[in-house]
MARGU-966925 format. One record per residue (C-alpha): residue number from 1; x negated, z, y. Coordinates in nm, 4 decimals, padded with zeros to 6 digits. Example, Ala and Ser with C-alpha at 12.3 -4.5 7.8 and 13.67 -1.06 7.14 Angstrom:
<rs>
{num:1; px:-01.2300; pz:00.7800; py:-00.4500}
{num:2; px:-01.3670; pz:00.7140; py:-00.1060}
</rs>
This chain:
<rs>
{num:1; px:08.3788; pz:13.1937; py:-12.3306}
{num:2; px:08.1729; pz:13.4709; py:-12.4905}
{num:3; px:07.9066; pz:13.2224; py:-12.6007}
{num:4; px:07.8880; pz:13.0849; py:-12.2454}
{num:5; px:07.8363; pz:13.4334; py:-12.0987}
{num:6; px:07.5645; pz:13.5059; py:-12.3553}
{num:7; px:07.3820; pz:13.1866; py:-12.2664}
{num:8; px:07.4067; pz:13.2666; py:-11.8965}
{num:9; px:07.2717; pz:13.6175; py:-11.9536}
{num:10; px:06.9740; pz:13.4794; py:-12.1472}
{num:11; px:06.9004; pz:13.2356; py:-11.8623}
{num:12; px:06.9157; pz:13.5123; py:-11.6020}
{num:13; px:06.6782; pz:13.7295; py:-11.8061}
{num:14; px:06.4379; pz:13.4373; py:-11.8453}
{num:15; px:06.4429; pz:13.3685; py:-11.4709}
{num:16; px:06.3821; pz:13.7333; py:-11.3883}
{num:17; px:06.0952; pz:13.7499; py:-11.6376}
{num:18; px:05.9404; pz:13.4386; py:-11.4853}
{num:19; px:05.9709; pz:13.5850; py:-11.1370}
{num:20; px:05.8077; pz:13.9083; py:-11.2534}
{num:21; px:05.5156; pz:13.7130; py:-11.4011}
{num:22; px:05.4773; pz:13.5184; py:-11.0772}
{num:23; px:05.4764; pz:13.8401; py:-10.8724}
{num:24; px:05.2178; pz:14.0036; py:-11.0971}
{num:25; px:04.8766; pz:13.9844; py:-10.9226}
{num:26; px:04.5859; pz:13.7920; py:-11.0726}
{num:27; px:04.2672; pz:13.9956; py:-11.0763}
{num:28; px:03.8973; pz:13.9466; py:-11.1346}
{num:29; px:03.5913; pz:14.1692; py:-11.0918}
{num:30; px:03.2755; pz:14.0564; py:-10.9118}
{num:31; px:02.9346; pz:14.1773; py:-10.8032}
{num:32; px:02.9162; pz:14.0891; py:-10.4334}
{num:33; px:02.5995; pz:14.0521; py:-10.2258}
{num:34; px:02.5208; pz:13.9377; py:-09.8730}
{num:35; px:02.2421; pz:13.7417; py:-09.7069}
{num:36; px:02.2500; pz:13.6982; py:-09.3314}
{num:37; px:02.0369; pz:13.6080; py:-09.0304}
{num:38; px:02.1429; pz:13.6954; py:-08.6749}
{num:39; px:01.9238; pz:13.5853; py:-08.3837}
{num:40; px:01.9333; pz:13.6353; py:-08.0088}
{num:41; px:01.7120; pz:13.4454; py:-07.7640}
{num:42; px:01.7131; pz:13.5070; py:-07.3926}
{num:43; px:01.5287; pz:13.3611; py:-07.0945}
{num:44; px:01.6554; pz:13.5115; py:-06.7701}
{num:45; px:01.5242; pz:13.5781; py:-06.4202}
{num:46; px:01.6100; pz:13.7943; py:-06.1213}
{num:47; px:01.4971; pz:13.6850; py:-05.7741}
{num:48; px:01.4488; pz:13.9195; py:-05.4786}
{num:49; px:01.2616; pz:13.9435; py:-05.1505}
{num:50; px:00.9911; pz:14.2057; py:-05.0997}
{num:51; px:00.7767; pz:14.2313; py:-04.7836}
{num:52; px:00.8564; pz:13.8739; py:-04.6943}
{num:53; px:00.7644; pz:13.7477; py:-05.0378}
{num:54; px:00.9943; pz:13.5825; py:-05.2922}
{num:55; px:00.9636; pz:13.7772; py:-05.6168}
{num:56; px:01.0904; pz:13.6388; py:-05.9493}
{num:57; px:01.0965; pz:13.8726; py:-06.2469}
{num:58; px:01.1525; pz:13.6879; py:-06.5722}
{num:59; px:01.2231; pz:13.8164; py:-06.9228}
{num:60; px:01.1851; pz:13.6046; py:-07.2346}
{num:61; px:01.2832; pz:13.7581; py:-07.5661}
{num:62; px:01.3542; pz:13.6746; py:-07.9284}
{num:63; px:01.5168; pz:13.9105; py:-08.1790}
{num:64; px:01.6010; pz:13.8394; py:-08.5416}
{num:65; px:01.8023; pz:14.0648; py:-08.7695}
{num:66; px:01.8051; pz:13.9770; py:-09.1390}
{num:67; px:02.0434; pz:14.1430; py:-09.3850}
{num:68; px:01.9959; pz:14.1565; py:-09.7614}
{num:69; px:02.1849; pz:14.3456; py:-10.0309}
{num:70; px:01.9471; pz:14.5809; py:-10.2084}
{num:71; px:02.2091; pz:14.6058; py:-10.4841}
{num:72; px:02.5348; pz:14.4165; py:-10.5390}
{num:73; px:02.8651; pz:14.5908; py:-10.4662}
{num:74; px:03.1343; pz:14.5894; py:-10.7421}
{num:75; px:03.4538; pz:14.4471; py:-10.5890}
{num:76; px:03.7938; pz:14.3681; py:-10.7441}
{num:77; px:03.9701; pz:14.0571; py:-10.6121}
{num:78; px:04.3497; pz:14.0381; py:-10.6492}
{num:79; px:04.5824; pz:13.7486; py:-10.5710}
{num:80; px:04.9484; pz:13.8130; py:-10.4899}
{num:81; px:05.1813; pz:13.5548; py:-10.3366}
{num:82; px:04.8832; pz:13.3279; py:-10.2758}
{num:83; px:04.6894; pz:13.5854; py:-10.0736}
{num:84; px:04.3651; pz:13.7446; py:-10.1882}
{num:85; px:04.2833; pz:14.1114; py:-10.1328}
{num:86; px:03.9571; pz:14.2960; py:-10.1950}
{num:87; px:03.8952; pz:14.6474; py:-10.3246}
{num:88; px:03.6814; pz:14.7724; py:-10.1687}
{num:89; px:03.6593; pz:14.5272; py:-09.8787}
{num:90; px:03.3073; pz:14.6464; py:-09.8017}
{num:91; px:02.9631; pz:14.5276; py:-09.9057}
{num:92; px:02.7342; pz:14.8290; py:-09.9350}
{num:93; px:02.3634; pz:14.9108; py:-09.9754}
{num:94; px:02.2465; pz:14.6469; py:-09.7296}
{num:95; px:01.8950; pz:14.6567; py:-09.5843}
{num:96; px:01.8442; pz:14.5326; py:-09.2279}
{num:97; px:01.5097; pz:14.4055; py:-09.0994}
{num:98; px:01.4655; pz:14.3705; py:-08.7226}
{num:99; px:01.1851; pz:14.1684; py:-08.5610}
{num:100; px:01.1418; pz:14.1309; py:-08.1853}
{num:101; px:00.8889; pz:13.9641; py:-07.9565}
{num:102; px:00.8656; pz:13.8246; py:-07.6043}
{num:103; px:00.7162; pz:13.8729; py:-07.2602}
{num:104; px:00.7894; pz:13.9888; py:-06.9064}
{num:105; px:00.6471; pz:13.8060; py:-06.6061}
{num:106; px:00.6421; pz:13.8518; py:-06.2286}
{num:107; px:00.5824; pz:13.5752; py:-05.9763}
{num:108; px:00.5257; pz:13.6416; py:-05.6022}
{num:109; px:00.5287; pz:13.3513; py:-05.3598}
{num:110; px:00.3525; pz:13.2769; py:-05.1367}
{num:111; px:00.1703; pz:13.6072; py:-05.1044}
{num:112; px:00.0937; pz:13.6963; py:-05.4648}
{num:113; px:-00.1735; pz:13.6133; py:-05.7190}
{num:114; px:00.0579; pz:13.3704; py:-05.8970}
{num:115; px:00.2392; pz:13.4656; py:-06.2153}
{num:116; px:00.1435; pz:13.7882; py:-06.3894}
{num:117; px:00.2497; pz:13.8010; py:-06.7538}
{num:118; px:00.2819; pz:14.0952; py:-06.9889}
{num:119; px:00.3169; pz:14.0054; py:-07.3541}
{num:120; px:00.5183; pz:14.2475; py:-07.5618}
{num:121; px:00.3839; pz:14.3848; py:-07.8847}
{num:122; px:00.5728; pz:14.2318; py:-08.1769}
{num:123; px:00.7891; pz:14.4965; py:-08.3414}
{num:124; px:00.9365; pz:14.5053; py:-08.6920}
{num:125; px:01.1483; pz:14.7796; py:-08.8423}
{num:126; px:01.3706; pz:14.8256; py:-09.1469}
{num:127; px:01.6953; pz:15.0182; py:-09.1809}
{num:128; px:01.8516; pz:15.0712; py:-09.5238}
{num:129; px:02.1870; pz:15.1836; py:-09.6543}
{num:130; px:02.4037; pz:14.9797; py:-09.4180}
{num:131; px:02.7644; pz:14.8814; py:-09.4999}
{num:132; px:02.9688; pz:14.5920; py:-09.3637}
{num:133; px:03.3463; pz:14.5483; py:-09.3925}
{num:134; px:03.5127; pz:14.2115; py:-09.4413}
{num:135; px:03.8722; pz:14.0885; py:-09.4667}
{num:136; px:04.0931; pz:13.7890; py:-09.5365}
{num:137; px:04.1211; pz:13.6337; py:-09.1888}
{num:138; px:04.3227; pz:13.3295; py:-09.2922}
{num:139; px:04.4075; pz:13.1012; py:-09.5814}
{num:140; px:04.0880; pz:13.0631; py:-09.7887}
{num:141; px:03.8891; pz:13.2356; py:-09.5133}
{num:142; px:03.6775; pz:13.5534; py:-09.4931}
{num:143; px:03.5565; pz:13.7281; py:-09.1754}
{num:144; px:03.3640; pz:14.0472; py:-09.1032}
{num:145; px:03.4786; pz:14.3427; py:-08.8978}
{num:146; px:03.2887; pz:14.4332; py:-08.5830}
{num:147; px:02.9748; pz:14.6289; py:-08.6731}
{num:148; px:02.6685; pz:14.7158; py:-08.4693}
{num:149; px:02.3312; pz:14.5872; py:-08.5833}
{num:150; px:02.0134; pz:14.7960; py:-08.5473}
{num:151; px:01.7898; pz:14.7311; py:-08.2473}
{num:152; px:01.4139; pz:14.6950; py:-08.2337}
{num:153; px:01.3619; pz:15.0367; py:-08.0765}
{num:154; px:01.1572; pz:14.9018; py:-07.7842}
{num:155; px:01.2254; pz:14.8171; py:-07.4202}
{num:156; px:00.9912; pz:14.5180; py:-07.4091}
{num:157; px:01.0896; pz:14.2529; py:-07.3233}
{num:158; px:01.3425; pz:14.3697; py:-07.0662}
{num:159; px:01.7143; pz:14.3293; py:-07.1320}
{num:160; px:01.9436; pz:14.3693; py:-06.8326}
{num:161; px:02.2928; pz:14.5117; py:-06.8649}
{num:162; px:02.4314; pz:14.1563; py:-06.8669}
{num:163; px:02.1963; pz:14.0468; py:-07.1445}
{num:164; px:02.2536; pz:14.3608; py:-07.3528}
{num:165; px:02.6302; pz:14.3064; py:-07.3330}
{num:166; px:02.5849; pz:13.9836; py:-07.5307}
{num:167; px:02.5610; pz:14.1124; py:-07.8850}
{num:168; px:02.5808; pz:13.8656; py:-08.1758}
{num:169; px:02.7145; pz:13.9833; py:-08.5101}
{num:170; px:02.8582; pz:13.8783; py:-08.8458}
{num:171; px:03.2061; pz:13.8701; py:-08.6907}
{num:172; px:03.1103; pz:13.5568; py:-08.4949}
{num:173; px:03.1397; pz:13.3267; py:-08.7980}
{num:174; px:03.4046; pz:13.2704; py:-09.0676}
{num:175; px:03.3328; pz:13.1773; py:-09.4298}
{num:176; px:03.5393; pz:12.9521; py:-09.6562}
{num:177; px:03.6439; pz:13.0340; py:-10.0140}
{num:178; px:03.9053; pz:12.9289; py:-10.2670}
{num:179; px:04.1321; pz:13.2308; py:-10.3060}
{num:180; px:04.3050; pz:13.1006; py:-10.6183}
{num:181; px:03.9780; pz:13.0149; py:-10.7936}
{num:182; px:03.8213; pz:13.3455; py:-10.6919}
{num:183; px:04.1088; pz:13.5566; py:-10.8241}
{num:184; px:04.0988; pz:13.3438; py:-11.1400}
{num:185; px:03.7433; pz:13.4588; py:-11.2028}
{num:186; px:03.5415; pz:13.1658; py:-11.0670}
{num:187; px:03.2276; pz:13.2881; py:-10.8911}
{num:188; px:03.1530; pz:13.1319; py:-10.5546}
{num:189; px:02.9699; pz:13.1808; py:-10.2264}
{num:190; px:03.1308; pz:13.1893; py:-09.8829}
{num:191; px:02.9065; pz:13.0284; py:-09.6197}
{num:192; px:02.9369; pz:13.0756; py:-09.2438}
{num:193; px:02.7459; pz:12.9834; py:-08.9299}
{num:194; px:02.7886; pz:12.9742; py:-08.5535}
{num:195; px:02.5940; pz:12.9218; py:-08.2311}
{num:196; px:02.7002; pz:13.0427; py:-07.8860}
{num:197; px:02.5172; pz:12.9606; py:-07.5616}
{num:198; px:02.5864; pz:13.1739; py:-07.2543}
{num:199; px:02.4658; pz:13.0664; py:-06.9093}
{num:200; px:02.4126; pz:13.3428; py:-06.6550}
{num:201; px:02.4785; pz:13.2455; py:-06.2937}
{num:202; px:02.4721; pz:13.5298; py:-06.0420}
{num:203; px:02.2183; pz:13.7909; py:-05.9421}
{num:204; px:02.0540; pz:13.7071; py:-06.2736}
{num:205; px:02.0175; pz:13.3485; py:-06.3903}
{num:206; px:01.9177; pz:13.2027; py:-06.7225}
{num:207; px:02.0497; pz:13.1567; py:-07.0730}
{num:208; px:02.1250; pz:13.3604; py:-07.3840}
{num:209; px:02.1595; pz:13.1901; py:-07.7235}
{num:210; px:02.3228; pz:13.3644; py:-08.0225}
{num:211; px:02.3002; pz:13.2269; py:-08.3766}
{num:212; px:02.4667; pz:13.3703; py:-08.6855}
{num:213; px:02.4400; pz:13.2575; py:-09.0470}
{num:214; px:02.5638; pz:13.4479; py:-09.3496}
{num:215; px:02.6530; pz:13.4006; py:-09.7129}
{num:216; px:02.8691; pz:13.6281; py:-09.9247}
{num:217; px:02.8222; pz:13.5678; py:-10.2983}
{num:218; px:03.0822; pz:13.6663; py:-10.5583}
{num:219; px:02.9196; pz:13.6749; py:-10.9049}
{num:220; px:03.1597; pz:13.7340; py:-11.1967}
{num:221; px:03.0990; pz:14.0667; py:-11.3670}
</rs>
């Protein structure tokens, strides 16, 4: 009877030790960097009547925001109960480059000189020191938190309130990873991409196209 109890106690201890090992998180350290391209294209028009003439004011624009890590961010990845966590869950020291071009045009029919176009001066600007937060959004999936991207700093071509309200960002696409492999120390890159087309049908007509592509690379330290 005593021998039986001793055997049972040893088994219980072994089970508890195994459970403790299973609950202990797996960890690995990485240098994490981002590459991303976010574009917005719009071609919209507003029609009105002025002095008996039909006036169509059109705006055509293209804006590209590229993001590059100027230096990798050290991040610890932990796996507990099959779920990965990141510390910190932020990629830092990111440089944004914004490029914008386009044109505005006005057409008056039948009493105007045809279509008058004004080409916008192409604008490029850089903004450094940006940070972007990400999180585990599902099994083997990474997403970014909402974050504003820098603008071009110019009002040409025109963007109406409706067009400005359409703002593409990193949050619009989800990247795939292997959580178990990542926490085990295997470097990998999460890739994501999306395209959204919005048709405007009201006082302003036309189309806005948003495209997002990003990669988040985990390089083992």
